[in-house]
C-alpha positions in Angstrom: 0.0 0.0 0.0 1.6 3.3 -1.0 -1.2 5.8 -0.8 -4.2 5.7 1.6 -6.6 5.7 -1.3 -7.2 3.4 -4.2 -5.6 4.1 -7.6 -4.7 2.1 -10.8 -1.1 1.6 -9.9 -1.3 0.2 -6.4 -4.5 -1.8 -6.6 -5.4 -1.0 -3.0 -7.9 -3.5 -1.7 -8.5 -2.2 1.9 -9.6 1.4 2.2 -11.7 1.4 5.3 -11.9 -0.5 8.6 -12.0 -0.3 12.3 -9.1 -1.1 14.7 -10.1 -2.4 18.1 -8.1 -3.8 21.0 -9.2 -7.3 19.9 -8.6 -6.8 16.2 -5.5 -4.7 15.3 -4.5 -4.0 11.7 -1.6 -6.2 10.5 0.2 -5.2 7.3 2.8 -7.4 5.6 5.2 -5.8 3.1 5.5 -7.3 -0.4 8.1 -4.8 -1.6 11.4 -6.5 -2.4 13.4 -3.3 -1.6 13.1 0.4 -0.7 9.9 -0.2 1.4 9.4 2.3 4.2 6.8 3.2 6.8 6.3 6.9 7.6 3.8 7.6 10.4 4.1 11.3 11.1 4.8 12.8 7.7 8.5 13.3 8.4 10.3 11.4 5.7 13.6 11.2 7.5 12.0 9.5 10.5 11.1 6.3 8.7 11.2 2.5 9.4 12.4 0.1 6.7 9.5 -2.1 5.6 10.8 -4.6 3.0 9.4 -8.0 1.9 8.2 -10.2 4.7 8.2 -7.5 7.4 5.0 -7.1 9.4 3.6 -3.9 11.0 0.9 -4.1 13.6 -1.3 -1.0 14.2 -3.1 -1.0 17.5 -4.8 1.5 19.8 -2.6 3.5 22.1 -2.9 3.3 25.9 -3.0 7.1 26.0 -5.0 9.5 24.0 -3.1 12.2 22.1 -4.2 15.9 22.0 -3.5 18.4 19.3 -2.8 22.0 20.3 -2.9 24.7 17.6 
């Protein structure tokens, strides 16, 4: 999955869902190389995410707050 929306290139199959404590989102990379995960929009703060690597997205114990 490259973009959070479907397009002709990526063939995105999952575009909506709900994460619960009992059912986290588990994503497995199928990219042979150059796969990355960026969670906060800062490209230099990435995690490598190449073929076979799994990422599990769960709910946090604490709730974040945004201050503008």
